C-alpha positions in Angstrom: 0.0 0.0 0.0 1.2 3.5 -0.9 0.7 6.5 1.4 0.6 10.0 -0.1 1.7 12.8 2.2 1.8 16.0 0.1 -1.3 17.5 1.8 0.2 17.3 5.3 1.9 20.6 6.3 4.2 18.9 8.7 6.2 17.6 5.8 6.9 21.0 4.4 10.7 20.5 4.3 10.1 18.3 1.2 9.2 20.7 -1.6 7.6 18.2 -4.0 4.6 15.9 -3.9 5.7 12.4 -2.9 4.5 9.1 -1.6 6.0 6.2 0.3 5.9 2.7 -1.3 7.7 -0.7 -1.6 11.1 -0.2 -3.1 13.0 -2.5 -5.5 16.2 -1.1 -4.0 15.5 -1.6 -0.3 12.4 -1.9 1.9 10.3 1.3 1.8 11.2 4.1 -0.6 10.3 7.7 -1.4 8.6 8.1 -4.7 7.8 11.2 -6.8 4.1 12.0 -6.9 4.6 14.6 -9.7 7.0 15.2 -12.6 10.2 16.9 -11.5 12.5 18.9 -13.7 16.3 18.8 -13.5 17.6 21.1 -10.8 14.3 21.5 -9.1 14.4 22.0 -5.3 13.4 18.8 -3.5 14.4 19.3 0.1 15.9 21.8 2.6 16.9 21.0 6.2 15.3 22.5 9.2 17.6 23.2 12.1 14.7 23.5 14.5 13.2 20.1 13.8 16.2 17.9 12.6 18.4 16.2 15.1 22.1 17.0 15.2 24.3 15.5 17.9 28.1 15.3 18.5 30.0 12.1 18.6 30.3 12.4 22.4 26.5 12.7 22.6 26.1 9.7 20.3 28.4 7.6 22.4 26.2 8.3 25.5 23.2 6.7 23.8 21.9 3.2 24.4 22.5 0.5 21.9 19.0 0.7 20.4 19.2 4.5 20.2 22.5 4.2 18.4 21.0 1.7 16.0 18.2 4.1 15.1 20.6 7.0 14.5 22.9 4.9 12.4 20.0 3.6 10.2 18.2 6.9 9.6 21.1 9.3 10.0 24.7 9.9 9.0 27.9 11.7 10.0 27.9 15.0 8.1 31.3 15.6 6.6 31.3 19.3 7.2 30.2 19.4 10.8 31.4 16.0 12.0 28.1 15.6 13.8 25.4 12.9 13.4 22.4 14.3 11.5 18.9 12.7 11.5 16.1 14.4 9.4 12.8 14.5 11.2 10.6 13.8 8.1 10.1 11.3 5.3 13.3 12.3 3.5 14.9 9.6 5.8 13.3 7.0 3.5 15.4 8.2 0.5 17.3 5.0 -0.6 20.9 4.7 -1.7 22.2 3.7 -5.2 25.6 4.8 -6.4 24.7 4.5 -10.1 21.0 5.3 -10.4 20.9 8.3 -8.1 18.5 11.0 -9.4 18.8 13.4 -6.4 22.0 15.3 -5.4 22.8 17.0 -2.1 25.2 19.9 -1.5 27.3 20.5 1.7 24.4 22.5 3.2 22.1 19.4 2.9 19.9 21.0 0.3 18.7 18.5 -2.3 17.8 19.0 -5.9 16.9 16.8 -8.9 19.9 15.5 -10.8 17.8 15.0 -13.9 14.2 15.1 -15.0 12.2 12.6 -12.8 8.8 11.2 -13.8 5.9 10.9 -11.4 6.1 7.4 -9.9 9.9 7.1 -10.0 11.7 6.2 -6.8 13.9 9.1 -5.6 17.4 7.8 -5.1 20.6 9.3 -3.7 24.2 8.4 -3.6 25.0 8.4 0.1 28.7 8.6 -0.8 28.1 12.2 -1.8 28.0 13.1 1.9 29.0 9.9 3.8 32.2 8.1 4.5 32.4 4.9 2.3 33.8 2.8 5.2 31.2 4.1 7.7 28.5 3.5 5.1 29.5 -0.1 4.5 29.8 -0.8 8.2 26.4 0.7 9.0 24.4 -1.0 6.3 26.6 -4.0 5.6 26.7 -2.9 1.9 28.9 -4.5 -0.7 31.6 -2.4 -2.4 30.7 0.0 -5.2 32.1 -2.5 -7.8 29.9 -5.3 -6.3 26.8 -3.2 -6.4 27.1 -2.2 -10.0 27.1 -5.2 -12.4 27.3 -5.4 -16.2 25.4 -8.5 -17.3 24.7 -9.3 -20.9 22.3 -12.2 -21.8 22.3 -13.2 -25.5 19.5 -15.5 -26.7 19.0 -16.9 -30.2 16.6 -19.6 -31.3 14.3 -21.1 -33.9 10.7 -20.5 -32.8 7.3 -21.9 -33.5 5.1 -18.8 -33.1 2.6 -18.9 -35.9 -0.2 -17.4 -33.9 0.9 -13.8 -33.7 -1.4 -12.8 -36.6 -2.8 -9.2 -37.0 -2.4 -8.6 -33.2 1.4 -9.2 -33.4 2.3 -5.7 -32.2 0.0 -5.9 -29.2 1.3 -9.3 -28.2 4.9 -8.4 -28.6 4.4 -5.2 -26.6 2.9 -7.3 -23.8 5.8 -9.7 -24.1 8.3 -7.0 -23.4 6.4 -5.7 -20.4 6.0 -9.2 -19.0 9.7 -9.9 -19.5 10.6 -6.8 -17.5 8.4 -8.1 -14.7 9.8 -11.6 -15.0 13.4 -10.4 -14.5 12.4 -8.0 -11.7 13.3 -4.8 -13.4 11.5 -1.5 -13.9 10.4 0.1 -17.2 12.2 3.4 -18.1 11.2 3.7 -21.7 8.0 2.2 -23.1 8.3 -0.5 -25.9 9.1 0.6 -29.4 8.1 -2.0 -32.1 8.6 -1.8 -35.9 7.9 -4.3 -38.7 10.4 -4.0 -41.5 10.3 -4.7 -45.2 12.3 -7.9 -44.5 9.3 -9.3 -42.7 11.0 -8.9 -39.4 9.9 -7.4 -36.1 12.3 -5.3 -34.1 11.5 -4.5 -30.5 13.2 -2.4 -27.8 12.3 -1.5 -24.2 14.3 0.7 -21.9 14.7 -0.5 -18.3 16.1 1.5 -15.4 19.2 -0.6 -15.5 19.6 -0.5 -19.3 17.6 -2.2 -22.1 16.1 -5.3 -23.8 16.0 -5.7 -27.5 15.0 -8.4 -30.0 14.8 -9.1 -33.7 12.3 -11.7 -35.0 12.3 -12.9 -38.6 8.8 -14.2 -39.3 9.6 -16.2 -42.5 12.7 -17.8 -41.1 11.1 -18.2 -37.6 14.3 -17.0 -36.1 14.8 -14.9 -33.0 17.7 -12.9 -31.6 17.3 -11.3 -28.2 19.6 -9.3 -25.9 19.2 -8.2 -22.3 21.8 -5.8 -20.9 21.5 -4.9 -17.2 23.5 -3.2 -14.5 21.4 -5.2 -12.0 21.6 -9.0 -11.5 18.7 -11.2 -12.8 17.9 -14.9 -12.8 19.2 -16.4 -16.0 17.5 -19.7 -15.8 14.2 -18.1 -15.0 14.6 -15.8 -18.0 15.4 -18.8 -20.3 12.2 -20.6 -19.2 10.1 -17.6 -19.8 11.6 -17.0 -23.3 11.3 -20.7 -24.2 7.7 -20.8 -23.2 6.5 -17.6 -25.0 8.4 -18.2 -28.2 8.0 -22.1 -28.2 11.8 -22.1 -28.9 14.0 -24.9 -30.1 17.7 -25.1 -31.2 18.4 -22.4 -28.6 21.9 -20.9 -28.2 22.4 -18.8 -25.0 25.4 -16.9 -23.8 25.8 -15.0 -20.6 28.6 -12.4 -20.3 29.7 -10.8 -17.1 31.3 -7.5 -18.2 32.4 -6.4 -14.7 34.2 -3.1 -14.9 38.0 -3.5 -14.5 38.0 -7.2 -15.0 38.2 -9.6 -18.0 34.9 -10.6 -19.6 33.5 -13.8 -18.2 31.6 -15.7 -20.8 29.3 -18.6 -19.9 27.6 -20.8 -22.5 24.2 -21.6 -21.0 23.0 -23.7 -23.9 
């Protein structure tokens, strides 16, 4: 269930309409409830309502109190004090690559890019937090572990003779369903074109990159690529594709293109 708070005056430190909801990044997240333009003001701190405590004051807290401060707050680089916001901005989740909100050294936040209504607001905590402290507090993997570069390449003969005049509708639904199947989020709606070579080309943008395919109707031949900066279940993806396309003579390769390392190529089938 989502809860919308933009009518409550107590949350006036957040300057945009927003709602809380289930996050694909972590637990509960903060979501835009309006379109936001790049550079638009999102949040300003309030020294009267926010909590700022020194390290000495933090050390005097009980274990449970320290746990709450660590989870919802951080050590501000400029002041060296622990800072905890009083309002829902505390629910802003971290992602070092997909961050769409930036914060300056006065803790003012603005949109890093245009943000659509319904998108989760994300921030790179490393903009204001110590990497080691961040890792210790949240038990996070390193930056290189968080960001992956996975490339799934699928080609097969297929037995789909039933697409008919509704082919575009069915293929559009296929792309949406595939995004759900691999637990991703749509960034750009599907684009589908039928060429003079009697072939369908389809593309959908996902928050972590893209999915594309080419389907030659006469040859009954399919080529499909998934590229993502977020991990997904390869076997589950294979089963979904095999079932939809009624595939045979499949060839599947999975490439881990981790930054800074040699490509790791695995032949799935």
